[in-house]
C-alpha positions, 0 to 999 in steps of 0.5 A: 046687226044680224044678216040673213042669206036666202038662196033660192026658193021660188017657182023654178028649179034649183040651179044646182040640180046636177051632182057637183061637177069638177074635182069635188073640191071647195076652195076657201077664198080669203081669211086664215084658211085662204086657198085651202081646198076641201072635199065636197060630198057626192049628193044630188043637187049639191054644189057650192055657191060659185067663187065669183058670187061668194067673193062679191057676197063677202065683200058686201059683208066685210064690215059684219063678219068679224066676231059674228054668230053664223047660222047656215041653214040647208048648208050643203057643202058648208061653203058659206059657213066655212068662208065666214069662219075663215074671215073671223066669224066667232061661231057657226051653227051648220044645219044639214039634213043629209047625214053623209053631207053633214059628216063631210062638213064635220070632217072639213072642220076637223081638217081645219082644226076649227072648234067654232063650227057645229054641224047639226044633222037635221031638217032646217025647217023643223029646226027653225020652227022652234024658238031660238035661244039667241039671235044670230048675226048672219044667217045663210039659207039655201033651200031648193027653188021649187019648194016655195019656202021664201015667205015661210022661212023669212016669217020663221026667222022673225017670229022665232027670234033667229033674226032681229030688227035691222037684220041684213038679208042675203037673197039669191034667186034666178035672175028671171024671178027678179026680172018678173018681180016675183021676189018683191012680192014674196019678201016681207013688206017691211024689208027693203033691198039695199044691194043687188047684182045679176051674174048670168042666170042668178040675181043676188041681193041684200035686204034690210029688215024693218 
């Protein structure tokens, strides 16, 4: 079974418009690297998904993570791919357009002595437009909210072989968008929501691909 995560891309600004705050560190929550703090590159709009949301997400994904193949698109800090590898994923392909951000993720993988993560400095939409060699088990997507990419990305994942039938999709959007049912209108008709939760101004959910 494959799992996809979609983070934002509706009609409202990305919730992480400001530069990342705090001490510029990312903390791995659980797994073999539990408690490790890693650096985050300075980049407009870049900040890792909050610890609270990550913890809930990976509780949901516990039964799927072991030996999973990960694709992390629009990766940013690389937090979700790194957390997945820490918890037993077999490999992760990490796509990041900004070269200095991609280099930062590579440095973090080196610090962890991790050879299962591969960082590709590329535009995620361009990469997804090409046919996949093999479907991934878990896919994380984190594009800006205002770009209106949700429907397009989901179609590319299915059409080009990145997602398989029975895939589980992780969707994170602003809570107002879910309240107004915008997300329900944008998701493919054959997909059904199986889990959902609101944390502050964010709604995140799991969807099953039909």
